[in-house]
LOKE-948364 format. One record per residue (C-alpha): x, y, z. Coordinates in Angstrom, 3 decimals. Last residue first. Layout:
N
<<X,Y,Z>>,
...
***
This chain:
598
<<30.953,-2.470,20.120>>,
<<28.984,-1.841,16.926>>,
<<25.718,-1.783,19.176>>,
<<27.598,1.547,20.667>>,
<<28.153,2.551,24.360>>,
<<31.732,1.811,24.135>>,
<<31.854,4.641,21.891>>,
<<29.417,6.727,23.434>>,
<<31.067,6.194,26.415>>,
<<34.500,7.417,24.886>>,
<<32.842,10.827,23.676>>,
<<31.901,11.248,20.100>>,
<<31.280,15.140,19.796>>,
<<35.130,15.376,20.070>>,
<<35.457,18.432,17.840>>,
<<37.614,17.786,14.922>>,
<<36.817,13.837,14.941>>,
<<32.677,13.599,15.729>>,
<<31.680,17.193,14.748>>,
<<33.490,16.653,12.021>>,
<<32.042,13.352,11.104>>,
<<28.764,14.651,11.841>>,
<<28.866,17.339,8.978>>,
<<30.254,14.503,6.617>>,
<<27.455,12.578,6.811>>,
<<24.861,15.825,6.816>>,
<<26.402,16.604,3.341>>,
<<26.480,13.580,2.018>>,
<<22.581,12.828,3.299>>,
<<21.706,16.381,1.885>>,
<<23.862,15.399,-1.533>>,
<<21.952,11.953,-2.041>>,
<<18.820,13.737,-1.751>>,
<<19.387,16.058,-4.300>>,
<<21.153,13.855,-6.717>>,
<<17.764,11.536,-6.781>>,
<<15.527,14.777,-6.684>>,
<<17.414,15.715,-9.583>>,
<<17.399,12.391,-11.590>>,
<<13.909,12.301,-11.030>>,
<<12.863,15.822,-12.522>>,
<<15.029,15.238,-15.508>>,
<<13.902,11.827,-16.535>>,
<<10.246,13.014,-16.033>>,
<<11.009,16.487,-17.751>>,
<<12.257,14.421,-21.246>>,
<<13.010,17.294,-23.460>>,
<<15.901,15.320,-25.550>>,
<<17.702,18.154,-25.084>>,
<<17.311,17.637,-21.548>>,
<<17.533,14.513,-21.087>>,
<<20.658,13.473,-22.823>>,
<<23.484,15.753,-22.565>>,
<<22.227,18.355,-19.645>>,
<<20.237,15.439,-17.543>>,
<<22.561,12.316,-18.716>>,
<<26.109,14.807,-18.025>>,
<<24.821,15.329,-14.400>>,
<<23.641,11.845,-13.766>>,
<<27.459,11.508,-14.534>>,
<<29.244,14.166,-12.722>>,
<<27.481,13.407,-9.439>>,
<<28.274,9.626,-10.331>>,
<<31.820,9.922,-10.415>>,
<<31.964,12.278,-7.028>>,
<<29.784,9.997,-5.267>>,
<<31.519,6.817,-6.181>>,
<<35.533,8.468,-5.813>>,
<<34.588,10.118,-2.076>>,
<<33.048,6.855,-1.386>>,
<<35.621,4.708,-2.056>>,
<<38.277,7.052,-0.149>>,
<<36.186,6.686,2.590>>,
<<35.030,2.986,3.346>>,
<<38.779,1.520,4.049>>,
<<39.340,4.892,4.450>>,
<<37.807,4.825,8.061>>,
<<40.534,2.494,9.664>>,
<<42.619,5.212,11.923>>,
<<38.892,6.139,12.668>>,
<<38.411,3.095,14.554>>,
<<35.827,3.948,17.995>>,
<<32.870,1.694,16.174>>,
<<30.793,4.947,15.897>>,
<<34.001,6.304,13.323>>,
<<33.595,2.666,11.571>>,
<<30.113,2.782,11.265>>,
<<30.464,6.362,9.686>>,
<<32.188,5.477,7.866>>,
<<30.133,2.328,6.520>>,
<<26.849,4.781,6.197>>,
<<29.020,7.185,3.656>>,
<<29.774,4.093,1.611>>,
<<25.814,3.306,1.608>>,
<<25.058,6.660,0.283>>,
<<27.617,5.990,-2.505>>,
<<25.712,2.736,-3.133>>,
<<22.715,4.455,-3.553>>,
<<24.389,7.249,-5.666>>,
<<25.087,4.336,-7.938>>,
<<22.144,2.228,-8.021>>,
<<21.091,6.283,-9.042>>,
<<23.044,6.513,-11.621>>,
<<22.537,3.478,-13.252>>,
<<18.953,3.398,-12.976>>,
<<18.381,6.681,-14.812>>,
<<18.743,5.466,-17.852>>,
<<15.545,3.390,-17.788>>,
<<13.499,5.901,-16.986>>,
<<11.327,6.279,-20.458>>,
<<11.761,2.049,-20.729>>,
<<9.773,2.402,-17.162>>,
<<6.634,4.007,-18.607>>,
<<5.689,0.511,-20.576>>,
<<2.165,0.659,-18.929>>,
<<2.745,-2.909,-17.683>>,
<<6.081,-2.730,-16.531>>,
<<5.517,0.619,-14.337>>,
<<2.516,-1.267,-13.111>>,
<<4.084,-4.311,-12.024>>,
<<6.966,-1.274,-10.208>>,
<<4.008,-0.068,-8.216>>,
<<1.842,-3.394,-8.023>>,
<<4.485,-5.496,-6.245>>,
<<5.601,-2.696,-3.846>>,
<<2.027,-2.019,-2.946>>,
<<0.886,-5.945,-2.641>>,
<<4.122,-6.767,-0.489>>,
<<3.309,-3.281,1.889>>,
<<-0.733,-5.182,1.957>>,
<<-0.008,-8.715,2.464>>,
<<2.611,-7.729,5.271>>,
<<0.412,-5.034,7.300>>,
<<-2.890,-7.562,7.316>>,
<<-0.107,-10.532,8.371>>,
<<1.002,-8.301,11.669>>,
<<4.728,-10.640,12.115>>,
<<6.642,-7.789,11.082>>,
<<5.074,-5.189,12.976>>,
<<5.772,-1.932,11.203>>,
<<2.729,-1.831,9.730>>,
<<1.435,-1.472,12.987>>,
<<2.601,2.125,13.761>>,
<<0.018,3.100,10.991>>,
<<1.804,6.853,9.503>>,
<<5.547,5.996,11.174>>,
<<4.784,2.901,10.795>>,
<<4.515,3.355,7.079>>,
<<8.544,3.544,6.669>>,
<<9.345,0.495,8.175>>,
<<6.960,-1.101,6.555>>,
<<7.434,0.083,3.496>>,
<<11.156,-1.136,3.987>>,
<<10.940,-4.565,4.738>>,
<<8.072,-4.553,1.453>>,
<<10.912,-3.510,-0.901>>,
<<13.463,-6.213,0.360>>,
<<10.546,-8.887,-0.297>>,
<<10.374,-7.327,-3.758>>,
<<13.846,-7.276,-4.459>>,
<<14.488,-11.287,-3.526>>,
<<12.199,-11.695,-5.882>>,
<<13.203,-9.875,-8.742>>,
<<16.924,-10.287,-7.959>>,
<<16.661,-14.173,-8.603>>,
<<14.991,-13.238,-11.460>>,
<<17.538,-11.851,-13.031>>,
<<19.710,-14.748,-12.558>>,
<<17.040,-16.759,-14.409>>,
<<16.543,-14.377,-17.609>>,
<<20.494,-14.450,-18.411>>,
<<20.290,-18.522,-17.734>>,
<<17.447,-18.613,-20.589>>,
<<19.540,-16.423,-22.852>>,
<<22.474,-19.053,-22.349>>,
<<19.968,-21.867,-23.132>>,
<<18.977,-20.550,-26.444>>,
<<22.749,-20.232,-27.343>>,
<<23.527,-23.541,-26.215>>,
<<20.675,-25.317,-27.686>>,
<<21.860,-23.277,-31.400>>,
<<25.377,-24.070,-30.770>>,
<<25.075,-27.957,-30.032>>,
<<26.094,-29.264,-33.457>>,
<<29.573,-27.215,-32.020>>,
<<29.940,-28.630,-28.713>>,
<<31.514,-32.496,-29.751>>,
<<35.348,-30.699,-29.703>>,
<<35.383,-27.295,-27.649>>,
<<35.433,-24.537,-30.164>>,
<<31.115,-24.151,-29.804>>,
<<31.509,-22.973,-25.971>>,
<<33.500,-19.901,-26.685>>,
<<30.997,-19.060,-29.677>>,
<<28.163,-19.979,-27.563>>,
<<29.535,-17.416,-24.952>>,
<<29.959,-14.634,-26.996>>,
<<26.898,-14.929,-28.578>>,
<<25.062,-14.957,-25.125>>,
<<27.210,-12.167,-24.260>>,
<<26.209,-9.813,-27.636>>,
<<22.095,-11.601,-27.018>>,
<<22.336,-9.620,-23.570>>,
<<24.030,-7.016,-23.941>>,
<<20.915,-4.142,-25.093>>,
<<20.886,-4.004,-28.431>>,
<<19.905,-6.960,-31.080>>,
<<20.749,-5.469,-34.470>>,
<<22.042,-7.915,-36.142>>,
<<21.510,-11.461,-34.292>>,
<<19.469,-13.497,-36.970>>,
<<18.410,-16.678,-35.538>>,
<<20.084,-20.710,-35.506>>,
<<22.807,-20.123,-32.647>>,
<<26.019,-20.879,-35.634>>,
<<23.438,-19.137,-38.654>>,
<<23.933,-15.969,-36.747>>,
<<27.694,-16.755,-35.566>>,
<<28.561,-16.730,-39.476>>,
<<26.771,-14.174,-40.867>>,
<<28.719,-12.109,-38.230>>,
<<31.652,-13.391,-38.535>>,
<<32.799,-10.571,-40.807>>,
<<30.738,-7.981,-40.717>>,
<<32.143,-4.279,-42.156>>,
<<32.673,-0.658,-39.933>>,
<<31.652,1.788,-41.179>>,
<<30.318,3.295,-37.900>>,
<<27.393,5.178,-39.783>>,
<<25.804,2.125,-41.021>>,
<<26.526,0.307,-37.669>>,
<<24.059,2.796,-36.000>>,
<<21.330,2.371,-39.110>>,
<<21.778,-1.454,-38.269>>,
<<20.773,-0.654,-34.330>>,
<<23.404,-1.509,-32.184>>,
<<25.023,-4.086,-29.798>>,
<<25.438,-6.619,-32.966>>,
<<26.906,-5.224,-35.057>>,
<<29.291,-3.452,-32.510>>,
<<30.402,-6.903,-31.507>>,
<<30.742,-7.887,-35.463>>,
<<32.663,-5.315,-35.862>>,
<<34.885,-5.861,-32.739>>,
<<35.500,-9.109,-34.005>>,
<<34.120,-11.559,-30.595>>,
<<36.389,-12.395,-27.816>>,
<<35.740,-9.174,-26.430>>,
<<32.025,-10.092,-25.595>>,
<<33.219,-13.383,-23.641>>,
<<36.003,-12.034,-22.242>>,
<<33.407,-9.509,-20.349>>,
<<30.932,-12.196,-19.365>>,
<<33.476,-13.454,-17.749>>,
<<35.044,-10.783,-15.959>>,
<<31.362,-9.979,-14.968>>,
<<30.792,-13.496,-13.433>>,
<<34.284,-13.156,-11.512>>,
<<33.368,-10.052,-9.938>>,
<<29.807,-11.545,-8.970>>,
<<31.932,-14.495,-7.077>>,
<<34.093,-11.563,-5.374>>,
<<30.816,-9.618,-4.078>>,
<<29.519,-12.822,-3.003>>,
<<32.950,-13.770,-0.478>>,
<<33.075,-10.348,0.786>>,
<<29.403,-10.622,1.916>>,
<<28.756,-14.496,2.662>>,
<<32.413,-15.601,2.557>>,
<<33.286,-12.203,5.316>>,
<<29.474,-12.301,7.217>>,
<<29.466,-16.083,8.445>>,
<<31.923,-14.556,11.079>>,
<<29.078,-12.894,12.406>>,
<<27.415,-16.593,12.980>>,
<<23.710,-17.570,12.054>>,
<<22.814,-15.280,9.621>>,
<<19.158,-15.589,8.108>>,
<<17.975,-12.073,9.145>>,
<<21.017,-10.266,8.233>>,
<<20.484,-11.548,4.442>>,
<<16.575,-10.318,3.712>>,
<<17.002,-6.813,3.775>>,
<<20.343,-5.229,5.368>>,
<<22.647,-6.524,3.045>>,
<<20.062,-6.449,0.351>>,
<<19.451,-3.450,0.746>>,
<<23.566,-1.961,0.401>>,
<<23.758,-4.952,-2.754>>,
<<21.278,-2.540,-4.819>>,
<<23.912,0.534,-4.254>>,
<<26.061,-1.367,-7.030>>,
<<29.808,-2.022,-7.067>>,
<<32.325,-4.505,-9.347>>,
<<30.131,-6.524,-11.580>>,
<<26.866,-4.448,-10.163>>,
<<27.733,-1.129,-12.160>>,
<<29.458,-2.505,-14.702>>,
<<28.020,1.149,-16.767>>,
<<28.465,3.429,-14.232>>,
<<32.145,3.050,-13.797>>,
<<32.194,2.368,-17.305>>,
<<30.429,6.405,-17.947>>,
<<32.528,8.487,-15.238>>,
<<35.264,8.523,-17.151>>,
<<35.287,6.382,-20.620>>,
<<33.728,9.498,-22.329>>,
<<29.552,9.575,-23.078>>,
<<27.864,8.381,-26.159>>,
<<27.451,4.176,-25.029>>,
<<26.467,2.424,-27.665>>,
<<27.630,4.411,-30.460>>,
<<30.139,5.851,-28.732>>,
<<31.017,9.426,-29.216>>,
<<33.093,10.054,-26.281>>,
<<37.076,10.301,-25.780>>,
<<37.431,6.720,-24.786>>,
<<35.081,5.711,-28.031>>,
<<38.912,5.598,-29.633>>,
<<38.981,1.725,-28.687>>,
<<41.479,0.814,-25.326>>,
<<42.484,-2.535,-25.099>>,
<<41.780,-3.449,-28.165>>,
<<38.502,-5.736,-28.563>>,
<<39.733,-9.410,-30.509>>,
<<40.696,-11.098,-27.270>>,
<<42.204,-14.344,-28.472>>,
<<40.071,-17.268,-26.581>>,
<<41.827,-19.822,-25.133>>,
<<39.722,-22.448,-26.451>>,
<<40.229,-24.961,-22.920>>,
<<40.529,-22.279,-20.703>>,
<<38.004,-20.020,-21.548>>,
<<35.664,-23.143,-22.006>>,
<<36.208,-23.948,-18.098>>,
<<35.892,-20.637,-17.547>>,
<<32.599,-20.819,-18.897>>,
<<31.835,-24.016,-17.409>>,
<<32.682,-22.384,-14.216>>,
<<30.525,-19.067,-15.533>>,
<<27.234,-21.555,-16.239>>,
<<28.200,-23.821,-12.996>>,
<<28.388,-20.250,-10.149>>,
<<24.588,-19.126,-12.076>>,
<<23.205,-22.745,-12.218>>,
<<24.356,-23.673,-8.754>>,
<<23.182,-19.959,-7.471>>,
<<19.580,-21.320,-9.454>>,
<<19.330,-23.624,-6.369>>,
<<20.278,-21.450,-3.237>>,
<<18.258,-18.715,-4.566>>,
<<15.064,-21.391,-5.113>>,
<<15.862,-22.474,-1.459>>,
<<15.939,-18.978,-0.543>>,
<<12.787,-17.229,-1.594>>,
<<10.745,-20.391,-1.457>>,
<<9.749,-21.785,1.351>>,
<<12.660,-20.938,4.416>>,
<<11.942,-17.515,3.156>>,
<<8.327,-17.804,4.734>>,
<<5.551,-16.618,2.288>>,
<<4.551,-12.949,1.493>>,
<<7.788,-11.048,-0.620>>,
<<7.446,-14.182,-3.091>>,
<<4.401,-14.364,-2.941>>,
<<3.629,-10.964,-4.361>>,
<<6.841,-10.940,-6.712>>,
<<5.206,-14.266,-7.927>>,
<<2.131,-12.300,-8.793>>,
<<4.523,-9.131,-10.804>>,
<<5.834,-11.889,-12.676>>,
<<2.498,-13.415,-13.815>>,
<<1.256,-9.866,-15.082>>,
<<3.844,-8.783,-16.617>>,
<<3.877,-11.911,-18.746>>,
<<0.156,-11.272,-19.375>>,
<<1.554,-7.686,-20.747>>,
<<3.956,-9.085,-22.589>>,
<<2.100,-12.003,-24.309>>,
<<2.038,-15.423,-22.801>>,
<<2.805,-18.617,-23.891>>,
<<3.095,-21.428,-21.096>>,
<<-0.590,-23.165,-21.678>>,
<<-0.327,-22.986,-25.797>>,
<<3.239,-24.867,-25.163>>,
<<1.666,-28.074,-22.957>>,
<<0.370,-29.894,-26.088>>,
<<3.685,-30.491,-26.779>>,
<<6.874,-28.546,-28.897>>,
<<8.058,-26.692,-26.298>>,
<<7.850,-29.117,-23.661>>,
<<10.594,-30.751,-25.921>>,
<<12.986,-27.980,-25.678>>,
<<12.366,-27.334,-21.921>>,
<<13.061,-30.862,-21.395>>,
<<16.714,-30.971,-20.624>>,
<<16.600,-27.293,-18.602>>,
<<13.766,-28.959,-16.161>>,
<<15.853,-32.290,-15.476>>,
<<18.939,-29.933,-15.115>>,
<<16.940,-28.552,-12.460>>,
<<15.410,-31.693,-11.426>>,
<<19.216,-32.949,-10.862>>,
<<20.118,-29.905,-8.697>>,
<<17.453,-29.659,-6.536>>,
<<17.861,-33.539,-5.459>>,
<<21.308,-33.025,-5.032>>,
<<21.053,-29.865,-3.162>>,
<<18.185,-31.318,-0.887>>,
<<20.654,-34.334,-0.122>>,
<<23.416,-32.169,0.704>>,
<<21.260,-29.407,2.416>>,
<<20.475,-32.131,5.112>>,
<<19.111,-29.191,7.778>>,
<<15.883,-31.095,8.713>>,
<<15.406,-34.253,6.554>>,
<<11.220,-33.928,6.125>>,
<<10.483,-30.993,7.807>>,
<<12.742,-28.203,7.433>>,
<<15.390,-28.787,4.832>>,
<<12.953,-31.217,3.014>>,
<<9.478,-28.629,3.061>>,
<<12.024,-26.316,1.449>>,
<<13.698,-28.205,-1.191>>,
<<10.213,-29.094,-2.011>>,
<<9.471,-25.096,-1.992>>,
<<12.150,-24.669,-4.255>>,
<<11.345,-27.418,-7.024>>,
<<7.950,-25.956,-7.522>>,
<<9.468,-22.557,-7.777>>,
<<12.204,-24.109,-10.380>>,
<<10.012,-25.217,-12.473>>,
<<8.309,-21.874,-13.629>>,
<<11.628,-20.972,-15.045>>,
<<12.062,-24.451,-17.121>>,
<<8.753,-23.653,-18.320>>,
<<8.527,-19.977,-19.243>>,
<<11.887,-20.719,-20.760>>,
<<10.791,-23.855,-23.172>>,
<<7.361,-21.255,-23.515>>,
<<8.882,-19.018,-25.459>>,
<<6.255,-15.688,-26.121>>,
<<7.046,-13.635,-23.485>>,
<<10.566,-15.420,-21.504>>,
<<13.120,-12.817,-22.261>>,
<<11.194,-9.894,-22.519>>,
<<9.392,-10.122,-19.235>>,
<<12.722,-10.991,-18.033>>,
<<14.647,-7.512,-18.948>>,
<<11.626,-5.736,-18.332>>,
<<11.732,-6.944,-14.888>>,
<<15.380,-5.831,-14.668>>,
<<13.920,-2.176,-15.088>>,
<<10.658,-2.387,-13.231>>,
<<12.934,-3.723,-10.473>>,
<<15.546,-0.853,-10.204>>,
<<13.119,1.829,-10.474>>,
<<11.262,0.540,-7.348>>,
<<14.079,0.344,-5.661>>,
<<15.925,3.398,-6.431>>,
<<12.290,5.370,-5.584>>,
<<12.071,3.497,-2.192>>,
<<16.414,4.446,-1.929>>,
<<16.066,7.813,-2.261>>,
<<12.732,8.710,-0.569>>,
<<13.793,6.614,2.963>>,
<<17.817,7.672,2.598>>,
<<16.088,11.655,2.479>>,
<<14.569,10.763,6.008>>,
<<17.307,9.187,7.362>>,
<<19.576,11.751,6.696>>,
<<17.460,14.536,8.227>>,
<<16.595,12.287,11.418>>,
<<20.146,11.184,12.245>>,
<<23.376,9.666,11.338>>,
<<23.499,6.306,13.473>>,
<<19.634,5.855,14.523>>,
<<18.555,7.331,10.672>>,
<<20.861,5.577,8.877>>,
<<20.088,2.416,10.295>>,
<<16.646,3.100,9.474>>,
<<17.005,3.216,5.997>>,
<<19.748,0.930,5.491>>,
<<17.568,-1.456,6.631>>,
<<17.431,-3.264,10.102>>,
<<18.582,-7.172,10.574>>,
<<18.739,-6.266,14.485>>,
<<20.924,-3.612,14.321>>,
<<24.434,-5.417,14.674>>,
<<23.288,-7.081,11.730>>,
<<22.658,-4.245,9.680>>,
<<25.169,-2.476,10.230>>,
<<27.702,-6.515,9.756>>,
<<25.988,-6.606,6.469>>,
<<26.077,-2.786,5.755>>,
<<30.166,-3.478,6.181>>,
<<30.357,-6.839,3.770>>,
<<28.513,-5.195,1.474>>,
<<30.788,-1.731,0.890>>,
<<33.637,-3.740,1.384>>,
<<33.206,-6.188,-1.278>>,
<<31.963,-3.482,-3.621>>,
<<34.718,-0.880,-2.955>>,
<<38.236,-2.233,-3.052>>,
<<38.050,-5.481,-3.987>>,
<<35.009,-5.442,-6.587>>,
<<36.609,-2.050,-8.087>>,
<<39.736,-3.035,-8.835>>,
<<39.341,-6.242,-10.385>>,
<<36.017,-4.901,-12.523>>,
<<37.103,-1.862,-12.549>>,
<<40.676,-2.722,-14.296>>,
<<38.720,-5.235,-16.776>>,
<<36.473,-2.676,-17.766>>,
<<38.959,-0.199,-18.464>>,
<<40.999,-2.498,-20.237>>,
<<38.572,-4.557,-22.401>>,
<<38.027,-1.657,-24.816>>,
<<35.701,1.374,-24.343>>,
<<32.968,-0.153,-25.680>>,
<<33.444,-3.470,-23.613>>,
<<31.256,-1.154,-21.326>>,
<<28.305,-3.008,-22.698>>,
<<29.308,-6.486,-22.348>>,
<<30.367,-5.415,-19.226>>,
<<27.307,-4.104,-18.114>>,
<<24.940,-6.898,-19.190>>,
<<26.209,-9.769,-16.975>>,
<<27.881,-8.406,-13.798>>,
<<24.670,-5.649,-13.976>>,
<<21.820,-7.698,-14.866>>,
<<21.378,-9.698,-11.480>>,
<<23.689,-10.536,-9.374>>,
<<22.706,-9.311,-5.631>>,
<<19.681,-11.861,-4.792>>,
<<21.560,-15.013,-6.256>>,
<<24.612,-14.064,-4.142>>,
<<22.623,-13.391,-1.356>>,
<<20.611,-16.886,-1.551>>,
<<23.489,-18.959,-2.441>>,
<<25.918,-17.201,0.454>>,
<<22.249,-18.295,2.872>>,
<<22.702,-21.831,1.473>>,
<<25.949,-21.981,1.902>>,
<<26.065,-20.310,5.762>>,
<<23.117,-23.200,6.610>>,
<<20.192,-20.451,7.498>>,
<<19.233,-19.444,10.821>>,
<<15.791,-17.988,10.495>>,
<<13.962,-14.321,11.351>>,
<<11.994,-13.574,8.209>>,
<<9.241,-16.570,8.566>>,
<<9.815,-19.110,11.453>>,
<<10.109,-16.249,13.933>>,
<<13.579,-15.940,15.414>>,
<<14.663,-12.815,17.197>>,
<<17.550,-13.655,18.808>>,
<<18.016,-16.596,16.449>>,
<<18.444,-14.683,13.725>>,
<<18.876,-11.988,14.873>>,
<<23.269,-12.857,15.996>>,
<<24.123,-13.903,19.774>>,
<<27.400,-13.058,19.717>>,
<<30.193,-15.606,20.821>>,
<<31.445,-14.889,16.711>>,
<<31.947,-11.295,17.379>>,
<<33.405,-10.212,14.126>>,
<<36.340,-7.367,14.649>>,
<<34.703,-4.935,11.916>>,
<<38.233,-3.022,11.673>>,
<<40.710,-5.636,12.749>>,
<<38.995,-9.339,12.307>>,
<<36.654,-8.708,9.521>>,
<<38.657,-6.113,8.219>>,
<<42.039,-7.869,7.442>>,
<<40.135,-10.974,6.330>>,
<<38.810,-9.121,3.307>>,
<<42.130,-7.708,2.288>>,
<<44.400,-10.877,2.970>>,
<<42.667,-13.923,2.181>>,
<<39.824,-12.697,0.443>>,
<<41.766,-9.867,-1.694>>,
<<44.301,-12.499,-2.396>>,
<<42.028,-14.891,-4.159>>,
<<40.290,-12.113,-5.950>>,
<<43.219,-10.880,-7.346>>,
<<44.426,-14.792,-8.511>>,
<<41.236,-15.497,-9.827>>,
<<41.177,-12.437,-11.891>>,
<<44.315,-12.444,-13.149>>,
<<44.074,-16.608,-13.807>>,
<<40.916,-15.821,-15.904>>,
<<42.637,-12.598,-17.549>>,
<<45.143,-14.263,-19.385>>,
<<42.903,-17.332,-20.296>>,
<<40.953,-14.673,-22.592>>,
<<44.099,-14.184,-24.580>>,
<<45.873,-10.964,-24.762>>,
***
């Protein structure tokens, strides 16, 4: 098997899925109405609700949903062989992830940009609404803290990385001002300026590292955590057009640009996939993921095929900026397919390494010794990138080495291998950071909605004391977990909680289709809902009995059981409501006609 084959298959499957399946759902199932005024116009406040060019918004949405998952997940899942991961990235993104994102974005647009919590409370009921609120707030704090740890570890004591990532902030602010006041809606001009400055900042990075400025850009892990949490607070408070949207749009050029270059590199080099289609670890006992291929490959790949975090973005920042309902298809369905393509590129990069070298990088030396394998190209790879890469688990280094290995085979690039390796590490940090800033703002929205029940003014999106208080609270919550290091003990919970949130969102999606008066199409969300709920609940149970309890980690046990119970409550409540609406006829024709979804 060659990498080029997987590239062609992925590109073909995603193009056909967008053209036919995505268009079918948009036209026949959800029936987008391009003449309906969106909340971006109806509630425009120049702050959260801002009509935004669809391609700029695509950039923001893609940057917000594409975090560590599509990069690291497929690399870790390569332990099972290239085939299980490749199949799930293709099938999952088309039939589950993209559908999940599009239905939730549609539901939120019709609910004035409300969150998944508010929509669930209104459409399913108070019980599910309260359970969803608790589950989502727990999950988003865990997610943001876990992702932040990756960025902190990538940027601390790294003036090059810190400079380049930090440079995207003033560049984005200038782009926002340019498109708002200097030359309104001149997206092309802002893009040219922004991308040019971004390239210059990337090129300048290694030179800055050797100047007097380096000492002011070198921070410890604790200092970097405070800086990152402060940035999250600022991104949550400032108007979306000033920092968040232009920065995410700018970052998308780097994200998709690097992946496009990798695809071109695969076409030129046509690397051999060295990892077998299926390894002996599909039955369990793997050095990276100890469980069996089912359910763990679906939990590990996460965002590369489907992610509950996407439902927070689709019911968070994005629905407040949609100019036209017809833009939902490219922004939601299209962005998920783009993320699936990124995941496939990451899988190719990881599996192009010799298996022994792959495991030597991705597990500790002690664990690798027990595998009875001998490294082949690892010394050469280490020399190529300029540092020892053995025993660097987590997936990020493995991906960087795999991408550098492919790029180094292109004529004239081999002597730039060390630079390319560090650039990819930086690229991964930037990839994740855009999820953190959007996630913090979404967390602020959720806290405002939840806080309204305690103190009504908190629910006012234009009340500045509430905005500042909730932004600080969400930034402090995940920042504290990173600062104290406690989040490292609950990182394994991220995979299952994130995918349980996807199941919850798909249950809401099924409710949307039923209340739209089209139960004949409910299978579109019902089938992936049943699969995700079954798979993830089983994985969560296995984590408790085979991992957390044997290690005596009661914190993980309590958190896991809490989220499992909340998910079960939401699922049961939803199924009971579906039965009442479909079998007992409790959903009248008048109610369907009056629904916001029609």
